[in-house]
PyMOL Python script that loads the backbone (N, CA, C, O; Angstrom):
from pymol import cmd

cmd.read_pdbstr("""\
ATOM      1  N   MET A   1      -6.552 -11.801 -14.156  1.00  0.00           N
ATOM      2  CA  MET A   1      -5.633 -12.549 -13.446  1.00  0.00           C
ATOM      3  C   MET A   1      -4.730 -11.921 -12.762  1.00  0.00           C
ATOM      4  O   MET A   1      -4.172 -10.928 -13.230  1.00  0.00           O
ATOM      5  N   SER A   2      -4.446 -12.407 -11.541  1.00  0.00           N
ATOM      6  CA  SER A   2      -3.708 -11.952 -10.581  1.00  0.00           C
ATOM      7  C   SER A   2      -2.319 -12.604 -10.687  1.00  0.00           C
ATOM      8  O   SER A   2      -2.158 -13.823 -10.748  1.00  0.00           O
ATOM      9  N   THR A   3      -1.356 -11.719 -10.703  1.00  0.00           N
ATOM     10  CA  THR A   3       0.166 -11.932 -10.601  1.00  0.00           C
ATOM     11  C   THR A   3       0.558 -11.934  -9.008  1.00  0.00           C
ATOM     12  O   THR A   3       1.675 -12.283  -8.628  1.00  0.00           O
ATOM     13  N   SER A   4      -0.159 -11.638  -8.392  1.00  0.00           N
ATOM     14  CA  SER A   4       0.410 -11.174  -6.777  1.00  0.00           C
ATOM     15  C   SER A   4       0.814 -12.375  -6.207  1.00  0.00           C
ATOM     16  O   SER A   4       0.373 -13.486  -6.504  1.00  0.00           O
ATOM     17  N   SER A   5       1.886 -12.054  -5.163  1.00  0.00           N
ATOM     18  CA  SER A   5       1.974 -13.462  -4.601  1.00  0.00           C
ATOM     19  C   SER A   5       2.096 -12.990  -2.756  1.00  0.00           C
ATOM     20  O   SER A   5       2.711 -13.680  -1.942  1.00  0.00           O
ATOM     21  N   GLY A   6       1.332 -11.633  -2.394  1.00  0.00           N
ATOM     22  CA  GLY A   6       1.153 -11.533  -0.828  1.00  0.00           C
ATOM     23  C   GLY A   6       0.676  -9.917  -1.056  1.00  0.00           C
ATOM     24  O   GLY A   6       0.558  -9.184  -2.038  1.00  0.00           O
ATOM     25  N   PRO A   7       0.475  -9.784   0.362  1.00  0.00           N
ATOM     26  CA  PRO A   7       0.036  -8.338   0.454  1.00  0.00           C
ATOM     27  C   PRO A   7       0.976  -7.284   0.104  1.00  0.00           C
ATOM     28  O   PRO A   7       1.986  -7.689  -0.473  1.00  0.00           O
ATOM     29  N   VAL A   8       0.891  -5.969   0.321  1.00  0.00           N
ATOM     30  CA  VAL A   8       1.825  -5.011  -0.105  1.00  0.00           C
ATOM     31  C   VAL A   8       1.156  -3.839   0.795  1.00  0.00           C
ATOM     32  O   VAL A   8      -0.022  -3.484   0.810  1.00  0.00           O
ATOM     33  N   LEU A   9       2.365  -3.294   1.616  1.00  0.00           N
ATOM     34  CA  LEU A   9       1.941  -2.224   2.095  1.00  0.00           C
ATOM     35  C   LEU A   9       2.989  -1.015   1.871  1.00  0.00           C
ATOM     36  O   LEU A   9       4.198  -0.912   2.078  1.00  0.00           O
ATOM     37  N   ILE A  10       2.129  -0.254   1.424  1.00  0.00           N
ATOM     38  CA  ILE A  10       2.800   1.491   0.771  1.00  0.00           C
ATOM     39  C   ILE A  10       2.548   2.501   1.578  1.00  0.00           C
ATOM     40  O   ILE A  10       1.371   2.800   1.780  1.00  0.00           O
ATOM     41  N   THR A  11       3.723   3.318   2.276  1.00  0.00           N
ATOM     42  CA  THR A  11       3.192   4.356   2.804  1.00  0.00           C
ATOM     43  C   THR A  11       3.233   5.783   1.773  1.00  0.00           C
ATOM     44  O   THR A  11       3.679   5.633   0.635  1.00  0.00           O
ATOM     45  N   GLY A  12       2.935   6.637   2.046  1.00  0.00           N
ATOM     46  CA  GLY A  12       3.374   7.944   1.351  1.00  0.00           C
ATOM     47  C   GLY A  12       2.266   7.628  -0.008  1.00  0.00           C
ATOM     48  O   GLY A  12       2.800   7.772  -1.108  1.00  0.00           O
ATOM     49  N   CYS A  13       0.945   7.259  -0.022  1.00  0.00           N
ATOM     50  CA  CYS A  13       0.288   6.927  -1.229  1.00  0.00           C
ATOM     51  C   CYS A  13      -0.549   8.058  -1.351  1.00  0.00           C
ATOM     52  O   CYS A  13      -1.630   7.877  -1.912  1.00  0.00           O
ATOM     53  N   SER A  14      -0.257   9.240  -0.922  1.00  0.00           N
ATOM     54  CA  SER A  14      -1.622  10.214  -1.345  1.00  0.00           C
ATOM     55  C   SER A  14      -0.967  10.935  -2.789  1.00  0.00           C
ATOM     56  O   SER A  14      -1.740  11.506  -3.558  1.00  0.00           O
ATOM     57  N   SER A  15       0.253  10.875  -3.037  1.00  0.00           N
ATOM     58  CA  SER A  15       0.650  11.499  -4.451  1.00  0.00           C
ATOM     59  C   SER A  15       1.793  10.778  -4.679  1.00  0.00           C
ATOM     60  O   SER A  15       2.095   9.815  -3.974  1.00  0.00           O
ATOM     61  N   GLY A  16       2.644  11.266  -5.867  1.00  0.00           N
ATOM     62  CA  GLY A  16       3.492  10.990  -6.161  1.00  0.00           C
ATOM     63  C   GLY A  16       4.132   9.472  -6.598  1.00  0.00           C
ATOM     64  O   GLY A  16       3.442   8.761  -7.329  1.00  0.00           O
ATOM     65  N   ILE A  17       5.313   9.043  -6.191  1.00  0.00           N
ATOM     66  CA  ILE A  17       5.466   7.603  -6.287  1.00  0.00           C
ATOM     67  C   ILE A  17       4.781   6.429  -5.685  1.00  0.00           C
ATOM     68  O   ILE A  17       4.515   5.382  -6.275  1.00  0.00           O
ATOM     69  N   GLY A  18       4.565   6.674  -4.634  1.00  0.00           N
ATOM     70  CA  GLY A  18       3.747   6.155  -3.479  1.00  0.00           C
ATOM     71  C   GLY A  18       2.427   5.669  -4.249  1.00  0.00           C
ATOM     72  O   GLY A  18       2.214   4.482  -4.497  1.00  0.00           O
ATOM     73  N   LEU A  19       1.529   6.756  -4.613  1.00  0.00           N
ATOM     74  CA  LEU A  19       0.394   6.580  -5.413  1.00  0.00           C
ATOM     75  C   LEU A  19       0.157   5.809  -6.781  1.00  0.00           C
ATOM     76  O   LEU A  19      -0.837   5.149  -7.085  1.00  0.00           O
ATOM     77  N   ALA A  20       1.471   6.079  -7.649  1.00  0.00           N
ATOM     78  CA  ALA A  20       1.845   5.724  -8.781  1.00  0.00           C
ATOM     79  C   ALA A  20       1.880   3.830  -8.190  1.00  0.00           C
ATOM     80  O   ALA A  20       0.985   2.985  -8.175  1.00  0.00           O
ATOM     81  N   THR A  21       2.975   3.782  -7.878  1.00  0.00           N
ATOM     82  CA  THR A  21       3.117   2.316  -7.275  1.00  0.00           C
ATOM     83  C   THR A  21       1.975   1.576  -6.430  1.00  0.00           C
ATOM     84  O   THR A  21       2.044   0.365  -6.220  1.00  0.00           O
ATOM     85  N   ALA A  22       1.096   2.236  -6.035  1.00  0.00           N
ATOM     86  CA  ALA A  22      -0.221   1.483  -5.194  1.00  0.00           C
ATOM     87  C   ALA A  22      -0.911   1.328  -6.467  1.00  0.00           C
ATOM     88  O   ALA A  22      -1.210   0.175  -6.777  1.00  0.00           O
ATOM     89  N   THR A  23      -1.250   2.365  -7.342  1.00  0.00           N
ATOM     90  CA  THR A  23      -2.171   1.969  -8.509  1.00  0.00           C
ATOM     91  C   THR A  23      -1.599   0.773  -9.169  1.00  0.00           C
ATOM     92  O   THR A  23      -2.332  -0.198  -9.352  1.00  0.00           O
ATOM     93  N   ARG A  24      -0.391   0.749  -9.533  1.00  0.00           N
ATOM     94  CA  ARG A  24       0.033  -0.233 -10.415  1.00  0.00           C
ATOM     95  C   ARG A  24      -0.025  -1.628  -9.594  1.00  0.00           C
ATOM     96  O   ARG A  24      -0.256  -2.673 -10.202  1.00  0.00           O
ATOM     97  N   LEU A  25       0.087  -1.622  -8.877  1.00  0.00           N
ATOM     98  CA  LEU A  25       0.265  -2.858  -7.978  1.00  0.00           C
ATOM     99  C   LEU A  25      -1.259  -3.349  -7.688  1.00  0.00           C
ATOM    100  O   LEU A  25      -1.474  -4.560  -7.635  1.00  0.00           O
ATOM    101  N   ILE A  26      -2.267  -2.465  -7.510  1.00  0.00           N
ATOM    102  CA  ILE A  26      -3.915  -2.610  -7.575  1.00  0.00           C
ATOM    103  C   ILE A  26      -4.062  -3.301  -8.915  1.00  0.00           C
ATOM    104  O   ILE A  26      -4.513  -4.442  -9.022  1.00  0.00           O
ATOM    105  N   GLU A  27      -3.643  -2.525  -9.971  1.00  0.00           N
ATOM    106  CA  GLU A  27      -4.075  -3.182 -11.257  1.00  0.00           C
ATOM    107  C   GLU A  27      -3.602  -4.537 -11.547  1.00  0.00           C
ATOM    108  O   GLU A  27      -4.253  -5.230 -12.329  1.00  0.00           O
ATOM    109  N   ARG A  28      -2.360  -5.062 -10.906  1.00  0.00           N
ATOM    110  CA  ARG A  28      -1.645  -6.476 -10.842  1.00  0.00           C
ATOM    111  C   ARG A  28      -2.227  -7.182 -10.336  1.00  0.00           C
ATOM    112  O   ARG A  28      -1.847  -8.338 -10.524  1.00  0.00           O
ATOM    113  N   GLY A  29      -3.185  -7.052  -9.618  1.00  0.00           N
ATOM    114  CA  GLY A  29      -3.773  -8.046  -8.440  1.00  0.00           C
ATOM    115  C   GLY A  29      -3.422  -7.930  -6.823  1.00  0.00           C
ATOM    116  O   GLY A  29      -4.108  -8.319  -5.878  1.00  0.00           O
ATOM    117  N   TYR A  30      -2.732  -7.577  -6.818  1.00  0.00           N
ATOM    118  CA  TYR A  30      -1.772  -7.293  -5.380  1.00  0.00           C
ATOM    119  C   TYR A  30      -2.796  -6.929  -4.467  1.00  0.00           C
ATOM    120  O   TYR A  30      -3.625  -6.107  -4.857  1.00  0.00           O
ATOM    121  N   PRO A  31      -2.900  -7.473  -3.126  1.00  0.00           N
ATOM    122  CA  PRO A  31      -3.543  -6.654  -2.177  1.00  0.00           C
ATOM    123  C   PRO A  31      -2.989  -5.612  -1.727  1.00  0.00           C
ATOM    124  O   PRO A  31      -1.999  -5.924  -1.067  1.00  0.00           O
ATOM    125  N   VAL A  32      -3.199  -4.265  -1.781  1.00  0.00           N
ATOM    126  CA  VAL A  32      -2.615  -3.135  -1.139  1.00  0.00           C
ATOM    127  C   VAL A  32      -3.500  -2.712   0.076  1.00  0.00           C
ATOM    128  O   VAL A  32      -4.712  -2.614   0.271  1.00  0.00           O
ATOM    129  N   TYR A  33      -2.273  -2.486   0.871  1.00  0.00           N
ATOM    130  CA  TYR A  33      -2.359  -1.413   2.070  1.00  0.00           C
ATOM    131  C   TYR A  33      -1.986  -0.373   2.408  1.00  0.00           C
ATOM    132  O   TYR A  33      -0.892  -0.395   2.972  1.00  0.00           O
ATOM    133  N   ALA A  34      -2.633   0.940   2.256  1.00  0.00           N
ATOM    134  CA  ALA A  34      -2.090   2.118   1.747  1.00  0.00           C
ATOM    135  C   ALA A  34      -2.012   2.904   3.042  1.00  0.00           C
ATOM    136  O   ALA A  34      -2.837   2.691   3.930  1.00  0.00           O
ATOM    137  N   THR A  35      -1.141   3.717   3.168  1.00  0.00           N
ATOM    138  CA  THR A  35      -1.292   4.955   4.157  1.00  0.00           C
ATOM    139  C   THR A  35      -0.771   6.132   3.758  1.00  0.00           C
ATOM    140  O   THR A  35      -0.341   6.288   2.615  1.00  0.00           O
ATOM    141  N   ALA A  36      -0.766   6.838   4.445  1.00  0.00           N
ATOM    142  CA  ALA A  36      -0.601   8.697   3.884  1.00  0.00           C
ATOM    143  C   ALA A  36      -0.753   9.525   5.095  1.00  0.00           C
ATOM    144  O   ALA A  36      -1.446   9.182   6.054  1.00  0.00           O
ATOM    145  N   ARG A  37      -0.207  10.425   5.037  1.00  0.00           N
ATOM    146  CA  ARG A  37      -0.118  11.660   6.091  1.00  0.00           C
ATOM    147  C   ARG A  37      -1.673  12.379   6.082  1.00  0.00           C
ATOM    148  O   ARG A  37      -2.394  12.685   7.032  1.00  0.00           O
ATOM    149  N   ARG A  38      -1.852  12.499   4.833  1.00  0.00           N
ATOM    150  CA  ARG A  38      -3.104  13.115   4.388  1.00  0.00           C
ATOM    151  C   ARG A  38      -4.156  11.693   3.870  1.00  0.00           C
ATOM    152  O   ARG A  38      -4.199  11.349   2.689  1.00  0.00           O
ATOM    153  N   ALA A  39      -4.870  11.057   4.855  1.00  0.00           N
ATOM    154  CA  ALA A  39      -5.882  10.165   4.561  1.00  0.00           C
ATOM    155  C   ALA A  39      -7.037  10.503   3.613  1.00  0.00           C
ATOM    156  O   ALA A  39      -7.495   9.632   2.873  1.00  0.00           O
ATOM    157  N   GLU A  40      -7.624  12.047   3.626  1.00  0.00           N
ATOM    158  CA  GLU A  40      -8.657  11.930   2.757  1.00  0.00           C
ATOM    159  C   GLU A  40      -8.021  11.915   1.216  1.00  0.00           C
ATOM    160  O   GLU A  40      -8.670  11.712   0.190  1.00  0.00           O
ATOM    161  N   THR A  41      -6.918  12.118   1.284  1.00  0.00           N
ATOM    162  CA  THR A  41      -6.430  11.909  -0.205  1.00  0.00           C
ATOM    163  C   THR A  41      -6.345  10.428  -0.878  1.00  0.00           C
ATOM    164  O   THR A  41      -5.970  10.153  -2.018  1.00  0.00           O
ATOM    165  N   LEU A  42      -6.811   9.532   0.172  1.00  0.00           N
ATOM    166  CA  LEU A  42      -6.845   8.134  -0.330  1.00  0.00           C
ATOM    167  C   LEU A  42      -8.089   7.562  -0.751  1.00  0.00           C
ATOM    168  O   LEU A  42      -8.080   6.380  -1.095  1.00  0.00           O
ATOM    169  N   GLU A  43      -9.109   8.185  -0.778  1.00  0.00           N
ATOM    170  CA  GLU A  43     -10.537   7.551  -1.423  1.00  0.00           C
ATOM    171  C   GLU A  43     -10.264   7.037  -2.785  1.00  0.00           C
ATOM    172  O   GLU A  43     -10.855   5.984  -3.029  1.00  0.00           O
ATOM    173  N   ALA A  44      -9.594   7.462  -3.644  1.00  0.00           N
ATOM    174  CA  ALA A  44      -9.757   6.983  -5.072  1.00  0.00           C
ATOM    175  C   ALA A  44      -8.913   5.414  -4.771  1.00  0.00           C
ATOM    176  O   ALA A  44      -9.448   4.355  -5.098  1.00  0.00           O
ATOM    177  N   LEU A  45      -7.855   5.455  -4.261  1.00  0.00           N
ATOM    178  CA  LEU A  45      -7.223   4.189  -3.775  1.00  0.00           C
ATOM    179  C   LEU A  45      -8.286   3.074  -3.247  1.00  0.00           C
ATOM    180  O   LEU A  45      -8.323   1.935  -3.711  1.00  0.00           O
ATOM    181  N   GLU A  46      -9.079   3.514  -2.296  1.00  0.00           N
ATOM    182  CA  GLU A  46      -9.941   2.491  -1.512  1.00  0.00           C
ATOM    183  C   GLU A  46     -10.910   2.174  -2.593  1.00  0.00           C
ATOM    184  O   GLU A  46     -11.372   1.052  -2.383  1.00  0.00           O
ATOM    185  N   ARG A  47     -11.438   2.759  -3.751  1.00  0.00           N
ATOM    186  CA  ARG A  47     -12.809   2.880  -4.236  1.00  0.00           C
ATOM    187  C   ARG A  47     -11.981   1.551  -5.321  1.00  0.00           C
ATOM    188  O   ARG A  47     -12.609   0.575  -5.731  1.00  0.00           O
ATOM    189  N   ARG A  48     -10.660   1.771  -5.596  1.00  0.00           N
ATOM    190  CA  ARG A  48      -9.978   0.662  -6.439  1.00  0.00           C
ATOM    191  C   ARG A  48      -9.494  -0.505  -5.840  1.00  0.00           C
ATOM    192  O   ARG A  48      -8.802  -1.292  -6.485  1.00  0.00           O
ATOM    193  N   GLY A  49      -9.839  -0.723  -4.481  1.00  0.00           N
ATOM    194  CA  GLY A  49      -9.633  -1.895  -3.626  1.00  0.00           C
ATOM    195  C   GLY A  49      -8.596  -2.073  -2.858  1.00  0.00           C
ATOM    196  O   GLY A  49      -8.310  -3.201  -2.454  1.00  0.00           O
ATOM    197  N   ALA A  50      -7.709  -0.738  -2.466  1.00  0.00           N
ATOM    198  CA  ALA A  50      -6.741  -0.826  -1.390  1.00  0.00           C
ATOM    199  C   ALA A  50      -7.446  -0.791  -0.285  1.00  0.00           C
ATOM    200  O   ALA A  50      -8.610  -0.393  -0.235  1.00  0.00           O
ATOM    201  N   VAL A  51      -6.749  -1.230   0.731  1.00  0.00           N
ATOM    202  CA  VAL A  51      -7.404  -1.360   2.317  1.00  0.00           C
ATOM    203  C   VAL A  51      -6.399  -0.228   2.674  1.00  0.00           C
ATOM    204  O   VAL A  51      -5.175  -0.344   2.623  1.00  0.00           O
ATOM    205  N   VAL A  52      -7.220   1.093   3.113  1.00  0.00           N
ATOM    206  CA  VAL A  52      -6.864   2.314   3.845  1.00  0.00           C
ATOM    207  C   VAL A  52      -6.434   2.505   5.399  1.00  0.00           C
ATOM    208  O   VAL A  52      -7.316   2.711   6.233  1.00  0.00           O
ATOM    209  N   LEU A  53      -5.151   2.440   5.755  1.00  0.00           N
ATOM    210  CA  LEU A  53      -4.780   1.950   6.934  1.00  0.00           C
ATOM    211  C   LEU A  53      -4.723   3.453   8.021  1.00  0.00           C
ATOM    212  O   LEU A  53      -4.321   3.478   9.184  1.00  0.00           O
ATOM    213  N   GLY A  54      -5.303   4.711   7.136  1.00  0.00           N
ATOM    214  CA  GLY A  54      -5.222   5.824   8.111  1.00  0.00           C
ATOM    215  C   GLY A  54      -4.076   6.858   7.465  1.00  0.00           C
ATOM    216  O   GLY A  54      -3.447   6.982   6.414  1.00  0.00           O
ATOM    217  N   SER A  55      -4.222   7.600   8.920  1.00  0.00           N
ATOM    218  CA  SER A  55      -2.960   8.740   8.052  1.00  0.00           C
ATOM    219  C   SER A  55      -1.604   8.464   8.748  1.00  0.00           C
ATOM    220  O   SER A  55      -0.709   9.299   8.618  1.00  0.00           O
ATOM    221  N   THR A  56      -1.370   7.195   9.574  1.00  0.00           N
ATOM    222  CA  THR A  56      -0.299   6.689  10.150  1.00  0.00           C
ATOM    223  C   THR A  56       0.047   5.452   9.859  1.00  0.00           C
ATOM    224  O   THR A  56      -0.900   4.717   9.579  1.00  0.00           O
ATOM    225  N   SER A  57       1.405   4.850   9.828  1.00  0.00           N
ATOM    226  CA  SER A  57       1.600   3.333   9.648  1.00  0.00           C
ATOM    227  C   SER A  57       0.892   2.538  10.893  1.00  0.00           C
ATOM    228  O   SER A  57       0.766   2.960  12.042  1.00  0.00           O
ATOM    229  N   PRO A  58       0.590   1.656  10.526  1.00  0.00           N
ATOM    230  CA  PRO A  58      -0.079   0.713  11.817  1.00  0.00           C
ATOM    231  C   PRO A  58       0.607   0.175  12.574  1.00  0.00           C
ATOM    232  O   PRO A  58       1.680  -0.232  12.128  1.00  0.00           O
ATOM    233  N   THR A  59       0.309  -0.050  13.972  1.00  0.00           N
ATOM    234  CA  THR A  59       1.282  -0.185  14.970  1.00  0.00           C
ATOM    235  C   THR A  59       1.322  -1.901  15.070  1.00  0.00           C
ATOM    236  O   THR A  59       2.086  -2.530  15.803  1.00  0.00           O
ATOM    237  N   ARG A  60       0.589  -2.327  14.404  1.00  0.00           N
ATOM    238  CA  ARG A  60       0.315  -3.979  14.400  1.00  0.00           C
ATOM    239  C   ARG A  60       0.011  -4.464  12.822  1.00  0.00           C
ATOM    240  O   ARG A  60      -0.645  -3.764  12.050  1.00  0.00           O
ATOM    241  N   ASN A  61       0.498  -5.575  12.509  1.00  0.00           N
ATOM    242  CA  ASN A  61       0.318  -6.185  11.404  1.00  0.00           C
ATOM    243  C   ASN A  61      -1.284  -6.057  10.907  1.00  0.00           C
ATOM    244  O   ASN A  61      -2.098  -6.230  11.815  1.00  0.00           O
ATOM    245  N   PRO A  62      -1.902  -5.739   9.405  1.00  0.00           N
ATOM    246  CA  PRO A  62      -2.880  -5.650   9.044  1.00  0.00           C
ATOM    247  C   PRO A  62      -3.622  -7.418   9.027  1.00  0.00           C
ATOM    248  O   PRO A  62      -2.974  -8.439   8.800  1.00  0.00           O
ATOM    249  N   PRO A  63      -4.845  -7.358   9.279  1.00  0.00           N
ATOM    250  CA  PRO A  63      -5.269  -8.984   9.127  1.00  0.00           C
ATOM    251  C   PRO A  63      -4.795  -9.855   7.737  1.00  0.00           C
ATOM    252  O   PRO A  63      -5.000  -9.476   6.584  1.00  0.00           O
ATOM    253  N   GLY A  64      -4.316 -10.736   8.018  1.00  0.00           N
ATOM    254  CA  GLY A  64      -3.614 -11.616   7.098  1.00  0.00           C
ATOM    255  C   GLY A  64      -1.951 -11.901   6.580  1.00  0.00           C
ATOM    256  O   GLY A  64      -1.246 -12.762   6.053  1.00  0.00           O
ATOM    257  N   TRP A  65      -1.893 -10.199   7.272  1.00  0.00           N
ATOM    258  CA  TRP A  65      -0.276 -10.025   6.945  1.00  0.00           C
ATOM    259  C   TRP A  65       0.674 -10.911   7.716  1.00  0.00           C
ATOM    260  O   TRP A  65       0.485 -11.153   8.908  1.00  0.00           O
ATOM    261  N   ARG A  66       1.621 -11.359   7.083  1.00  0.00           N
ATOM    262  CA  ARG A  66       2.650 -12.196   7.832  1.00  0.00           C
ATOM    263  C   ARG A  66       4.060 -11.850   7.373  1.00  0.00           C
ATOM    264  O   ARG A  66       4.113 -11.359   6.246  1.00  0.00           O
ATOM    265  N   SER A  67       5.208 -12.007   8.018  1.00  0.00           N
ATOM    266  CA  SER A  67       6.327 -11.273   7.625  1.00  0.00           C
ATOM    267  C   SER A  67       6.927 -12.388   6.880  1.00  0.00           C
ATOM    268  O   SER A  67       6.915 -13.589   7.151  1.00  0.00           O
ATOM    269  N   SER A  68       7.614 -11.571   5.584  1.00  0.00           N
ATOM    270  CA  SER A  68       8.188 -12.405   4.637  1.00  0.00           C
ATOM    271  C   SER A  68       9.979 -12.264   4.443  1.00  0.00           C
ATOM    272  O   SER A  68      10.717 -12.688   3.554  1.00  0.00           O
ATOM    273  N   GLY A  69      10.254 -11.510   5.643  1.00  0.00           N
ATOM    274  CA  GLY A  69      11.629 -11.352   6.037  1.00  0.00           C
ATOM    275  C   GLY A  69      12.215 -10.429   5.169  1.00  0.00           C
ATOM    276  O   GLY A  69      13.396 -10.160   5.385  1.00  0.00           O
ATOM    277  N   SER A  70      11.451  -9.693   3.905  1.00  0.00           N
ATOM    278  CA  SER A  70      11.629  -9.038   3.233  1.00  0.00           C
ATOM    279  C   SER A  70      12.078  -7.484   3.721  1.00  0.00           C
ATOM    280  O   SER A  70      11.476  -7.008   4.683  1.00  0.00           O
ATOM    281  N   ARG A  71      13.023  -6.777   3.128  1.00  0.00           N
ATOM    282  CA  ARG A  71      13.547  -5.379   3.719  1.00  0.00           C
ATOM    283  C   ARG A  71      12.090  -4.299   3.445  1.00  0.00           C
ATOM    284  O   ARG A  71      11.544  -4.260   2.343  1.00  0.00           O
ATOM    285  N   PRO A  72      11.760  -3.731   4.261  1.00  0.00           N
ATOM    286  CA  PRO A  72      10.472  -2.954   4.427  1.00  0.00           C
ATOM    287  C   PRO A  72      11.168  -1.668   3.193  1.00  0.00           C
ATOM    288  O   PRO A  72      12.344  -1.313   3.125  1.00  0.00           O
ATOM    289  N   THR A  73       9.981  -1.172   2.314  1.00  0.00           N
ATOM    290  CA  THR A  73      10.676  -0.035   1.466  1.00  0.00           C
ATOM    291  C   THR A  73       9.699   0.862   1.479  1.00  0.00           C
ATOM    292  O   THR A  73       8.560   0.409   1.373  1.00  0.00           O
ATOM    293  N   THR A  74       9.834   2.051   1.582  1.00  0.00           N
ATOM    294  CA  THR A  74       8.963   3.324   1.224  1.00  0.00           C
ATOM    295  C   THR A  74       9.140   3.953   0.151  1.00  0.00           C
ATOM    296  O   THR A  74      10.090   3.998  -0.631  1.00  0.00           O
ATOM    297  N   ALA A  75       7.756   4.630   0.181  1.00  0.00           N
ATOM    298  CA  ALA A  75       8.064   5.305  -1.352  1.00  0.00           C
ATOM    299  C   ALA A  75       9.104   6.128  -1.345  1.00  0.00           C
ATOM    300  O   ALA A  75       9.370   6.818  -0.361  1.00  0.00           O
ATOM    301  N   GLY A  76       9.942   6.143  -2.666  1.00  0.00           N
ATOM    302  CA  GLY A  76      11.033   7.242  -2.829  1.00  0.00           C
ATOM    303  C   GLY A  76      12.353   6.581  -2.325  1.00  0.00           C
ATOM    304  O   GLY A  76      13.392   7.240  -2.370  1.00  0.00           O
ATOM    305  N   SER A  77      12.354   5.292  -1.841  1.00  0.00           N
ATOM    306  CA  SER A  77      13.761   4.935  -1.464  1.00  0.00           C
ATOM    307  C   SER A  77      14.429   4.212  -2.534  1.00  0.00           C
ATOM    308  O   SER A  77      13.926   4.070  -3.648  1.00  0.00           O
ATOM    309  N   ALA A  78      15.397   3.824  -2.241  1.00  0.00           N
ATOM    310  CA  ALA A  78      16.262   2.837  -3.206  1.00  0.00           C
ATOM    311  C   ALA A  78      15.847   1.695  -3.230  1.00  0.00           C
ATOM    312  O   ALA A  78      15.287   1.413  -2.170  1.00  0.00           O
ATOM    313  N   LEU A  79      15.859   0.692  -4.130  1.00  0.00           N
ATOM    314  CA  LEU A  79      15.453  -0.486  -4.068  1.00  0.00           C
ATOM    315  C   LEU A  79      16.687  -1.230  -3.838  1.00  0.00           C
ATOM    316  O   LEU A  79      16.657  -2.455  -3.724  1.00  0.00           O
TER     317      LEU A  79
END
""", "prot")
cmd.dss("prot")
cmd.show_as("cartoon", "prot")
cmd.util.cbc("prot")
cmd.orient("prot")
C-alpha cells in the first residue's frame, strides 16, 4: 500500500544518506527521482523503481512534477 503524496527529487543518491533516503521512500511507495554526480552508481535504485535523472540536477521539472511550494532539501541538510 502506498503512503505517498507526490514525487520526491533526491540529490546525492549514490551513497550515504541520499541513498538511504531514496531507498526508504521507494519502499514506502513514493515516486523517487534520483540524481548523483556518479550516475553509474544509481543502477540499483533504478531497478527498485526510481527514475534516474543522470549526474546533474534537471534544468526543468521532471514529467508529472508540480511545485508544492515546499523548501527544497538536499542530502545532508538540516530539515
